[in-house]
ZADO-1210 file (C-alpha; in nm, 4 decimals, padded with zeros to 6 digits):
<atoms>
<atom x="-02.1210" y="-01.0582" z="00.7312" code="MET" pos="1"/>
<atom x="-02.2960" y="-01.1802" z="00.4168" code="GLY" pos="2"/>
<atom x="-02.1598" y="-01.3574" z="00.1109" code="ALA" pos="3"/>
<atom x="-01.8541" y="-01.2254" z="-00.0663" code="ARG" pos="4"/>
<atom x="-01.8792" y="-01.0505" z="-00.3980" code="THR" pos="5"/>
<atom x="-01.5785" y="-01.0491" z="-00.6332" code="ALA" pos="6"/>
<atom x="-01.3781" y="-00.7329" z="-00.5884" code="GLY" pos="7"/>
<atom x="-01.5995" y="-00.6052" z="-00.3086" code="HIS" pos="8"/>
<atom x="-01.6313" y="-00.6288" z="00.0689" code="VAL" pos="9"/>
<atom x="-01.8441" y="-00.8991" z="00.2218" code="ALA" pos="10"/>
<atom x="-02.1507" y="-00.6886" z="00.2995" code="ARG" pos="11"/>
<atom x="-02.1773" y="-00.5315" z="00.6402" code="SER" pos="12"/>
<atom x="-02.4920" y="-00.4301" z="00.8272" code="THR" pos="13"/>
<atom x="-02.3320" y="-00.0853" z="00.8758" code="VAL" pos="14"/>
<atom x="-02.4775" y="00.1588" z="00.6265" code="ARG" pos="15"/>
<atom x="-02.2131" y="00.3317" z="00.4033" code="PRO" pos="16"/>
<atom x="-02.1700" y="00.7103" z="00.4556" code="ASN" pos="17"/>
<atom x="-02.3147" y="00.6897" z="00.8079" code="SER" pos="18"/>
<atom x="-02.1412" y="00.8509" z="01.1060" code="GLU" pos="19"/>
<atom x="-02.1316" y="00.5081" z="01.2698" code="THR" pos="20"/>
<atom x="-01.9249" y="00.3719" z="00.9765" code="THR" pos="21"/>
<atom x="-01.6777" y="00.6590" z="01.0026" code="ARG" pos="22"/>
<atom x="-01.6275" y="00.6211" z="01.3770" code="ARG" pos="23"/>
<atom x="-01.6198" y="00.2405" z="01.4172" code="THR" pos="24"/>
<atom x="-01.3292" y="00.0063" z="01.3615" code="SER" pos="25"/>
<atom x="-01.4181" y="-00.2702" z="01.1160" code="LEU" pos="26"/>
<atom x="-01.2531" y="-00.5963" z="01.0202" code="ARG" pos="27"/>
<atom x="-01.3698" y="-00.7970" z="00.7205" code="THR" pos="28"/>
<atom x="-01.2706" y="-01.0143" z="00.4296" code="ILE" pos="29"/>
<atom x="-01.2529" y="-00.8652" z="00.0846" code="LEU" pos="30"/>
<atom x="-01.2574" y="-01.0734" z="-00.2330" code="THR" pos="31"/>
<atom x="-01.0373" y="-00.9728" z="-00.5227" code="THR" pos="32"/>
<atom x="-01.1289" y="-00.9908" z="-00.8883" code="ASP" pos="33"/>
<atom x="-00.9391" y="-01.3222" z="-00.9094" code="ASP" pos="34"/>
<atom x="-01.1160" y="-01.4671" z="-00.6087" code="GLY" pos="35"/>
<atom x="-00.8575" y="-01.4268" z="-00.3298" code="ILE" pos="36"/>
<atom x="-00.9772" y="-01.3540" z="00.0256" code="ALA" pos="37"/>
<atom x="-00.8032" y="-01.0510" z="00.1739" code="ILE" pos="38"/>
<atom x="-00.8013" y="-00.9812" z="00.5489" code="ASP" pos="39"/>
<atom x="-00.8746" y="-00.6087" z="00.5865" code="SER" pos="40"/>
<atom x="-00.9104" y="-00.3586" z="00.8705" code="VAL" pos="41"/>
<atom x="-01.0609" y="-00.0076" z="00.8894" code="TYR" pos="42"/>
<atom x="-00.9401" y="00.2233" z="01.1628" code="ASP" pos="43"/>
<atom x="-01.1322" y="00.5501" z="01.2054" code="PRO" pos="44"/>
<atom x="-00.9301" y="00.8675" z="01.2097" code="GLY" pos="45"/>
<atom x="-00.8688" y="01.0609" z="01.5298" code="THR" pos="46"/>
<atom x="-00.8436" y="01.3937" z="01.3440" code="VAL" pos="47"/>
<atom x="-01.0860" y="01.6647" z="01.4562" code="VAL" pos="48"/>
<atom x="-01.2573" y="01.8101" z="01.1483" code="TYR" pos="49"/>
<atom x="-01.3345" y="02.1781" z="01.1211" code="ASP" pos="50"/>
<atom x="-01.4898" y="02.4249" z="00.8804" code="ALA" pos="51"/>
<atom x="-01.1523" y="02.5230" z="00.7374" code="SER" pos="52"/>
<atom x="-01.1150" y="02.1764" z="00.5907" code="ARG" pos="53"/>
<atom x="-01.4709" y="02.0921" z="00.4855" code="PRO" pos="54"/>
<atom x="-01.3737" y="01.8159" z="00.2490" code="SER" pos="55"/>
<atom x="-01.1096" y="01.6448" z="00.4595" code="ALA" pos="56"/>
<atom x="-01.3605" y="01.4119" z="00.6270" code="ASP" pos="57"/>
<atom x="-01.4042" y="01.2321" z="00.2945" code="ASP" pos="58"/>
<atom x="-01.0353" y="01.1247" z="00.2938" code="LEU" pos="59"/>
<atom x="-00.8983" y="00.7836" z="00.3780" code="VAL" pos="60"/>
<atom x="-00.5472" y="00.6318" z="00.3600" code="PHE" pos="61"/>
<atom x="-00.5025" y="00.2820" z="00.2225" code="VAL" pos="62"/>
<atom x="-00.1747" y="00.1352" z="00.3417" code="VAL" pos="63"/>
<atom x="00.0090" y="-00.1390" z="00.1520" code="ALA" pos="64"/>
<atom x="00.2673" y="-00.3188" z="00.3758" code="HIS" pos="65"/>
<atom x="00.6031" y="-00.4655" z="00.2748" code="GLY" pos="66"/>
<atom x="00.6920" y="-00.8260" z="00.1978" code="PHE" pos="67"/>
<atom x="00.6305" y="-01.0601" z="00.4998" code="THR" pos="68"/>
<atom x="00.4164" y="-00.7968" z="00.6748" code="GLY" pos="69"/>
<atom x="00.0423" y="-00.8260" z="00.7569" code="ASP" pos="70"/>
<atom x="-00.2252" y="-00.6207" z="00.9295" code="VAL" pos="71"/>
<atom x="-00.1407" y="-00.7506" z="01.2767" code="ASP" pos="72"/>
<atom x="00.2366" y="-00.7014" z="01.2661" code="LYS" pos="73"/>
<atom x="00.3491" y="-00.4350" z="01.5199" code="PRO" pos="74"/>
<atom x="00.5389" y="-00.2309" z="01.2610" code="HIS" pos="75"/>
<atom x="00.2261" y="-00.2143" z="01.0421" code="VAL" pos="76"/>
<atom x="00.0047" y="-00.1187" z="01.3419" code="ARG" pos="77"/>
<atom x="00.2555" y="00.1600" z="01.4309" code="ARG" pos="78"/>
<atom x="00.2119" y="00.3102" z="01.0857" code="VAL" pos="79"/>
<atom x="-00.1652" y="00.3039" z="01.1308" code="VAL" pos="80"/>
<atom x="-00.1370" y="00.4773" z="01.4671" code="GLU" pos="81"/>
<atom x="00.0860" y="00.7476" z="01.3180" code="ALA" pos="82"/>
<atom x="-00.1519" y="00.8150" z="01.0319" code="LEU" pos="83"/>
<atom x="-00.4943" y="00.8118" z="01.2012" code="THR" pos="84"/>
<atom x="-00.4446" y="01.1676" z="01.3401" code="PRO" pos="85"/>
<atom x="-00.4648" y="01.2761" z="00.9697" code="HIS" pos="86"/>
<atom x="-00.7429" y="01.0507" z="00.8365" code="ALA" pos="87"/>
<atom x="-00.8998" y="00.7054" z="00.8744" code="PRO" pos="88"/>
<atom x="-00.6796" y="00.4205" z="00.7628" code="VAL" pos="89"/>
<atom x="-00.7503" y="00.0938" z="00.5786" code="ILE" pos="90"/>
<atom x="-00.4845" y="-00.1773" z="00.6051" code="THR" pos="91"/>
<atom x="-00.4944" y="-00.5240" z="00.4567" code="PHE" pos="92"/>
<atom x="-00.2778" y="-00.8332" z="00.4389" code="SER" pos="93"/>
<atom x="-00.1543" y="-00.9032" z="00.0881" code="PHE" pos="94"/>
<atom x="-00.2344" y="-01.2425" z="-00.0591" code="ARG" pos="95"/>
<atom x="-00.0264" y="-01.5149" z="00.1000" code="GLY" pos="96"/>
<atom x="00.0358" y="-01.2980" z="00.4056" code="HIS" pos="97"/>
<atom x="-00.1121" y="-01.3435" z="00.7490" code="GLY" pos="98"/>
<atom x="-00.4792" y="-01.4474" z="00.7425" code="ALA" pos="99"/>
<atom x="-00.5332" y="-01.3636" z="00.3762" code="SER" pos="100"/>
<atom x="-00.5762" y="-01.6423" z="00.1247" code="GLY" pos="101"/>
<atom x="-00.3718" y="-01.7327" z="-00.1813" code="GLY" pos="102"/>
<atom x="00.0034" y="-01.7123" z="-00.2296" code="ARG" pos="103"/>
<atom x="00.2273" y="-01.4147" z="-00.2642" code="SER" pos="104"/>
<atom x="00.3389" y="-01.3205" z="-00.6136" code="THR" pos="105"/>
<atom x="00.5800" y="-01.0635" z="-00.4670" code="VAL" pos="106"/>
<atom x="00.4244" y="-00.7543" z="-00.6244" code="GLY" pos="107"/>
<atom x="00.2555" y="-00.8852" z="-00.9396" code="ASP" pos="108"/>
<atom x="-00.1151" y="-00.9757" z="-00.8713" code="ARG" pos="109"/>
<atom x="-00.1005" y="-00.7836" z="-00.5435" code="GLU" pos="110"/>
<atom x="-00.2382" y="-00.4839" z="-00.7423" code="VAL" pos="111"/>
<atom x="-00.5739" y="-00.6669" z="-00.7316" code="LEU" pos="112"/>
<atom x="-00.5576" y="-00.6757" z="-00.3513" code="ASP" pos="113"/>
<atom x="-00.4967" y="-00.3055" z="-00.3367" code="LEU" pos="114"/>
<atom x="-00.7744" y="-00.2369" z="-00.5830" code="ALA" pos="115"/>
<atom x="-01.0191" y="-00.4332" z="-00.3635" code="ALA" pos="116"/>
<atom x="-00.9188" y="-00.2278" z="-00.0633" code="ALA" pos="117"/>
<atom x="-00.9625" y="00.1001" z="-00.2522" code="VAL" pos="118"/>
<atom x="-01.3074" y="-00.0098" z="-00.3662" code="ARG" pos="119"/>
<atom x="-01.3976" y="-00.0859" z="-00.0058" code="TRP" pos="120"/>
<atom x="-01.2859" y="00.2673" z="00.0913" code="ALA" pos="121"/>
<atom x="-01.5170" y="00.4105" z="-00.1760" code="ARG" pos="122"/>
<atom x="-01.8059" y="00.1912" z="-00.0587" code="GLU" pos="123"/>
<atom x="-01.7617" y="00.3204" z="00.2978" code="LEU" pos="124"/>
<atom x="-01.8347" y="00.6685" z="00.1563" code="GLY" pos="125"/>
<atom x="-01.4786" y="00.8118" z="00.1192" code="HIS" pos="126"/>
<atom x="-01.4515" y="01.0168" z="-00.1962" code="THR" pos="127"/>
<atom x="-01.0771" y="01.0795" z="-00.1664" code="ARG" pos="128"/>
<atom x="-00.8212" y="00.7968" z="-00.1296" code="VAL" pos="129"/>
<atom x="-00.4475" y="00.8230" z="-00.0828" code="ALA" pos="130"/>
<atom x="-00.2483" y="00.5023" z="-00.1186" code="THR" pos="131"/>
<atom x="00.0725" y="00.4639" z="00.0865" code="ILE" pos="132"/>
<atom x="00.2952" y="00.1649" z="00.0221" code="GLY" pos="133"/>
<atom x="00.6206" y="00.0374" z="00.1700" code="PHE" pos="134"/>
<atom x="00.8898" y="-00.1721" z="-00.0121" code="SER" pos="135"/>
<atom x="00.6923" y="-00.4335" z="-00.2024" code="MET" pos="136"/>
<atom x="00.3814" y="-00.2312" z="-00.1196" code="GLY" pos="137"/>
<atom x="00.5608" y="00.0752" z="-00.2528" code="GLY" pos="138"/>
<atom x="00.5977" y="-00.0940" z="-00.5893" code="SER" pos="139"/>
<atom x="00.2336" y="-00.2063" z="-00.5754" code="VAL" pos="140"/>
<atom x="00.0918" y="00.1447" z="-00.5214" code="VAL" pos="141"/>
<atom x="00.2888" y="00.2685" z="-00.8214" code="LEU" pos="142"/>
<atom x="00.1623" y="-00.0038" z="-01.0492" code="ARG" pos="143"/>
<atom x="-00.1934" y="00.0225" z="-00.9139" code="HIS" pos="144"/>
<atom x="-00.1974" y="00.4009" z="-00.9821" code="ALA" pos="145"/>
<atom x="-00.0777" y="00.3407" z="-01.3346" code="ALA" pos="146"/>
<atom x="-00.3245" y="00.0581" z="-01.4085" code="LEU" pos="147"/>
<atom x="-00.6393" y="00.1944" z="-01.2326" code="TYR" pos="148"/>
<atom x="-00.6063" y="00.5647" z="-01.2926" code="GLY" pos="149"/>
<atom x="-00.9088" y="00.5730" z="-01.5244" code="GLU" pos="150"/>
<atom x="-01.1365" y="00.3755" z="-01.2884" code="GLU" pos="151"/>
<atom x="-01.3123" y="00.6011" z="-01.0360" code="PRO" pos="152"/>
<atom x="-01.4146" y="00.3097" z="-00.8113" code="ALA" pos="153"/>
<atom x="-01.0642" y="00.1657" z="-00.7819" code="SER" pos="154"/>
<atom x="-00.8271" y="00.4563" z="-00.8509" code="GLY" pos="155"/>
<atom x="-00.6464" y="00.6838" z="-00.6111" code="THR" pos="156"/>
<atom x="-00.6183" y="01.0577" z="-00.5574" code="ASP" pos="157"/>
<atom x="-00.2598" y="01.0637" z="-00.4266" code="ALA" pos="158"/>
<atom x="00.0267" y="00.8118" z="-00.4111" code="VAL" pos="159"/>
<atom x="00.3130" y="00.7726" z="-00.1608" code="VAL" pos="160"/>
<atom x="00.5743" y="00.5121" z="-00.2370" code="SER" pos="161"/>
<atom x="00.8261" y="00.4438" z="00.0415" code="VAL" pos="162"/>
<atom x="01.1501" y="00.2324" z="00.0000" code="SER" pos="163"/>
<atom x="01.0317" y="00.0881" z="-00.3329" code="ALA" pos="164"/>
<atom x="01.2491" y="-00.0765" z="-00.6002" code="PRO" pos="165"/>
<atom x="01.2641" y="00.0880" z="-00.9395" code="ALA" pos="166"/>
<atom x="01.3308" y="-00.2318" z="-01.1306" code="ARG" pos="167"/>
<atom x="01.2721" y="-00.6050" z="-01.0915" code="TRP" pos="168"/>
<atom x="01.5233" y="-00.8845" z="-01.0121" code="TYR" pos="169"/>
<atom x="01.7604" y="-00.6590" z="-00.8247" code="TYR" pos="170"/>
<atom x="02.0208" y="-00.8654" z="-00.6318" code="ARG" pos="171"/>
<atom x="02.2858" y="-00.6065" z="-00.5680" code="GLY" pos="172"/>
<atom x="02.2721" y="-00.6035" z="-00.1874" code="THR" pos="173"/>
<atom x="02.2935" y="-00.8888" z="00.0664" code="PRO" pos="174"/>
<atom x="01.9366" y="-00.8368" z="00.1984" code="PRO" pos="175"/>
<atom x="01.7960" y="-00.8602" z="-00.1582" code="MET" pos="176"/>
<atom x="01.9995" y="-01.1801" z="-00.2199" code="ARG" pos="177"/>
<atom x="01.8329" y="-01.3249" z="00.0896" code="ARG" pos="178"/>
<atom x="01.4911" y="-01.2227" z="-00.0349" code="VAL" pos="179"/>
<atom x="01.5591" y="-01.3914" z="-00.3668" code="HIS" pos="180"/>
<atom x="01.6589" y="-01.7128" z="-00.1836" code="TRP" pos="181"/>
<atom x="01.3353" y="-01.6897" z="00.0175" code="LEU" pos="182"/>
<atom x="01.1241" y="-01.6563" z="-00.2946" code="VAL" pos="183"/>
<atom x="01.2976" y="-01.8839" z="-00.5395" code="THR" pos="184"/>
<atom x="01.4187" y="-02.1805" z="-00.3352" code="ARG" pos="185"/>
<atom x="01.1902" y="-02.4541" z="-00.1918" code="PRO" pos="186"/>
<atom x="01.3653" y="-02.4306" z="00.1448" code="GLU" pos="187"/>
<atom x="01.3352" y="-02.0534" z="00.1389" code="GLY" pos="188"/>
<atom x="00.9601" y="-02.0752" z="00.0807" code="ARG" pos="189"/>
<atom x="00.9383" y="-02.3096" z="00.3807" code="LEU" pos="190"/>
<atom x="01.1113" y="-02.0465" z="00.5918" code="VAL" pos="191"/>
<atom x="00.8686" y="-01.7884" z="00.4538" code="GLY" pos="192"/>
<atom x="00.5681" y="-01.9977" z="00.5388" code="ARG" pos="193"/>
<atom x="00.6582" y="-02.1044" z="00.8901" code="TYR" pos="194"/>
<atom x="00.8937" y="-01.8234" z="00.9940" code="GLY" pos="195"/>
<atom x="00.7163" y="-01.5190" z="00.8494" code="PHE" pos="196"/>
<atom x="00.3536" y="-01.6421" z="00.7940" code="ARG" pos="197"/>
<atom x="00.4104" y="-01.5736" z="00.4212" code="THR" pos="198"/>
<atom x="00.3029" y="-01.8287" z="00.1675" code="ARG" pos="199"/>
<atom x="00.4944" y="-01.7685" z="-00.1592" code="ILE" pos="200"/>
<atom x="00.3884" y="-01.8876" z="-00.5016" code="HIS" pos="201"/>
<atom x="00.6409" y="-02.1335" z="-00.6481" code="HIS" pos="202"/>
<atom x="00.6077" y="-02.0147" z="-01.0092" code="GLY" pos="203"/>
<atom x="00.7857" y="-01.7270" z="-01.1733" code="GLY" pos="204"/>
<atom x="00.6151" y="-01.4291" z="-01.3331" code="TRP" pos="205"/>
<atom x="00.4501" y="-01.4993" z="-01.6692" code="ASP" pos="206"/>
<atom x="00.4342" y="-01.2489" z="-01.8129" code="PRO" pos="207"/>
<atom x="00.6715" y="-01.0209" z="-01.6247" code="VAL" pos="208"/>
<atom x="00.4619" y="-00.7327" z="-01.4875" code="PRO" pos="209"/>
<atom x="00.5213" y="-00.3680" z="-01.5635" code="MET" pos="210"/>
<atom x="00.8131" y="-00.2456" z="-01.3527" code="SER" pos="211"/>
<atom x="00.7739" y="00.0428" z="-01.1093" code="PRO" pos="212"/>
<atom x="00.9892" y="00.2752" z="-01.3181" code="VAL" pos="213"/>
<atom x="00.7729" y="00.1924" z="-01.6246" code="GLU" pos="214"/>
<atom x="00.4599" y="00.2602" z="-01.4243" code="ALA" pos="215"/>
<atom x="00.5534" y="00.6000" z="-01.2861" code="VAL" pos="216"/>
<atom x="00.5059" y="00.8058" z="-01.6054" code="PRO" pos="217"/>
<atom x="00.1536" y="00.6705" z="-01.6364" code="ARG" pos="218"/>
<atom x="00.0495" y="00.8024" z="-01.2958" code="ILE" pos="219"/>
<atom x="00.0330" y="01.1718" z="-01.3922" code="ALA" pos="220"/>
<atom x="-00.1504" y="01.3885" z="-01.3111" code="PRO" pos="221"/>
<atom x="-00.2132" y="01.2096" z="-00.9830" code="THR" pos="222"/>
<atom x="00.0202" y="01.3604" z="-00.7163" code="PRO" pos="223"/>
<atom x="00.3142" y="01.1282" z="-00.6397" code="LEU" pos="224"/>
<atom x="00.5650" y="01.1282" z="-00.3518" code="LEU" pos="225"/>
<atom x="00.8757" y="00.9006" z="-00.3516" code="ILE" pos="226"/>
<atom x="01.0332" y="00.8549" z="-00.0083" code="VAL" pos="227"/>
<atom x="01.3607" y="00.6675" z="00.0420" code="HIS" pos="228"/>
<atom x="01.6134" y="00.6294" z="00.3216" code="GLY" pos="229"/>
<atom x="01.9721" y="00.7252" z="00.2505" code="GLU" pos="230"/>
<atom x="02.0813" y="00.4195" z="00.4510" code="LEU" pos="231"/>
<atom x="01.8427" y="00.1742" z="00.2863" code="ASP" pos="232"/>
<atom x="02.0199" y="-00.1601" z="00.2856" code="GLY" pos="233"/>
<atom x="01.7895" y="-00.3229" z="00.0265" code="TYR" pos="234"/>
<atom x="01.7665" y="-00.0680" z="-00.2542" code="PHE" pos="235"/>
<atom x="02.0444" y="00.1961" z="-00.3022" code="PRO" pos="236"/>
<atom x="01.9707" y="00.5539" z="-00.3997" code="LEU" pos="237"/>
<atom x="01.9767" y="00.4898" z="-00.7749" code="ASP" pos="238"/>
<atom x="01.6283" y="00.3342" z="-00.7289" code="HIS" pos="239"/>
<atom x="01.4416" y="00.6408" z="-00.5940" code="PRO" pos="240"/>
<atom x="01.6316" y="00.8631" z="-00.8294" code="ARG" pos="241"/>
<atom x="01.5232" y="00.6512" z="-01.1274" code="MET" pos="242"/>
<atom x="01.1635" y="00.6733" z="-01.0078" code="LEU" pos="243"/>
<atom x="01.1823" y="01.0479" z="-00.9548" code="ALA" pos="244"/>
<atom x="01.3362" y="01.1012" z="-01.2947" code="ALA" pos="245"/>
<atom x="01.0597" y="00.8923" z="-01.4538" code="ALA" pos="246"/>
<atom x="00.7975" y="01.1006" z="-01.2641" code="ALA" pos="247"/>
<atom x="00.9289" y="01.4343" z="-01.3920" code="GLY" pos="248"/>
<atom x="00.7509" y="01.7436" z="-01.2728" code="ASP" pos="249"/>
<atom x="00.4461" y="01.5591" z="-01.1296" code="HIS" pos="250"/>
<atom x="00.6590" y="01.3702" z="-00.8707" code="GLY" pos="251"/>
<atom x="00.8332" y="01.4704" z="-00.5496" code="GLU" pos="252"/>
<atom x="01.1356" y="01.3002" z="-00.3949" code="LEU" pos="253"/>
<atom x="01.2293" y="01.2918" z="-00.0274" code="TRP" pos="254"/>
<atom x="01.5702" y="01.1388" z="00.0510" code="LEU" pos="255"/>
<atom x="01.5707" y="01.0848" z="00.4279" code="GLU" pos="256"/>
<atom x="01.9114" y="01.1127" z="00.6093" code="PRO" pos="257"/>
<atom x="01.9691" y="00.8279" z="00.8538" code="GLY" pos="258"/>
<atom x="01.6698" y="00.6257" z="00.7429" code="MET" pos="259"/>
<atom x="01.6936" y="00.2559" z="00.6554" code="GLY" pos="260"/>
<atom x="01.4279" y="00.0444" z="00.4860" code="HIS" pos="261"/>
<atom x="01.0469" y="00.0637" z="00.4855" code="ALA" pos="262"/>
<atom x="00.8129" y="00.0583" z="00.7864" code="GLU" pos="263"/>
<atom x="01.0727" y="-00.0446" z="01.0421" code="HIS" pos="264"/>
<atom x="01.2839" y="00.2541" z="00.9599" code="ALA" pos="265"/>
<atom x="01.0069" y="00.5153" z="00.9099" code="ALA" pos="266"/>
<atom x="01.0132" y="00.7238" z="01.2281" code="ALA" pos="267"/>
<atom x="00.6918" y="00.8746" z="01.3617" code="ASP" pos="268"/>
<atom x="00.7872" y="01.2333" z="01.2565" code="PRO" pos="269"/>
<atom x="00.8403" y="01.1081" z="00.8966" code="LEU" pos="270"/>
<atom x="00.5074" y="00.9279" z="00.8986" code="LEU" pos="271"/>
<atom x="00.3436" y="01.2512" z="01.0267" code="ALA" pos="272"/>
<atom x="00.4970" y="01.4427" z="00.7333" code="ARG" pos="273"/>
<atom x="00.3760" y="01.1762" z="00.4945" code="ILE" pos="274"/>
<atom x="00.0300" y="01.1990" z="00.6388" code="GLY" pos="275"/>
<atom x="00.0290" y="01.5775" z="00.6012" code="ASP" pos="276"/>
<atom x="00.1486" y="01.5554" z="00.2406" code="TRP" pos="277"/>
<atom x="-00.0986" y="01.2834" z="00.1397" code="ALA" pos="278"/>
<atom x="-00.3926" y="01.4518" z="00.3067" code="ALA" pos="279"/>
<atom x="-00.3181" y="01.7874" z="00.1418" code="GLY" pos="280"/>
<atom x="-00.2589" y="01.6456" z="-00.2054" code="ARG" pos="281"/>
<atom x="-00.5550" y="01.4104" z="-00.2008" code="ALA" pos="282"/>
<atom x="-00.8006" y="01.6827" z="-00.0947" code="VAL" pos="283"/>
<atom x="-00.6669" y="01.9228" z="-00.3543" code="LEU" pos="284"/>
<atom x="-00.6785" y="01.6539" z="-00.6255" code="ALA" pos="285"/>
<atom x="-01.0386" y="01.5756" z="-00.5380" code="GLY" pos="286"/>
</atoms>
C-alpha cells in the first residue's frame, strides 16, 4: 500500500473496475477528511450475476456496525456472510473501535468514517451503494445520507437503518443508562477501552449534531428502510415510529416480532430480506 490520502483509500496495486478487484478480498486503511485511520475490509459478493439483472454487479453494501463493534467481531462478520449472497460488502471499524485510530464520538464525527468507506466503494468501481447501519451505525447512516446526498462520490443510493435511536441522550432503559455510564464516566471509558476495545472521547458534543429524526426528512428521495425489533431493550418502539413519521411516504418501516437489538438480534432470514430490499432499491435508484 502507498501513502494515505485524506478521505481516500491508501492506494492499492489492484486496478479499480477490474474483475480481480471485484473477486478478491481486500483489507486496507482509509483516511477520513479529519485525518483518522479507519480499518476497512472488502468482501466480494457470492451472488451469481445474470442478464436479467445487468446492473446489479455494480452494487455494494457498506455496513456500519453498532457501538463497541468492529470488523473482526463475530456478530459483524455474520452480517457480512448473510449479505454477500446479494452483493459485495465493505465493513469498517468506526474511529476508536478495534484497529481504527482516533476516539469514538458515539455517532457524531463517525459520518466522516462512513463517507470514507463509501468513497472507497466508488473508487473500486461500484456505481451503486447501499448503506446498512445498526444501532449507533443506524443513526450514522441516516445522518450521512442527509449530509452527503448531493455528493456523488460520497453519497448513497439506498439506506437501511436497524435499531437506531430517533433522538439523542435517551436514558429511558437500563441498557441505555449503562451506555451513558460507559461514555460519560472515566471508569466507564476504562471499561470501554480494555473490555470492548473501544476508545471513547472524553469531551461532550460541541455543537450537538443533527439528530436522526431531524436527518430523516433530508434523505428523500433516496429510498429508506427503518428496521426495529419489537423486543428491543435499548430503544422502545416510539423511536422507529418517530423516524418513520419523519420519513413520510419515502420511508418504509419493518417492526420485527421477537427481535431484540441490532446485529446480535438480526436473524439470518431478516438479513436476507434486508439484502433483497437494499439491492432492489439501490439498483432502481441508480
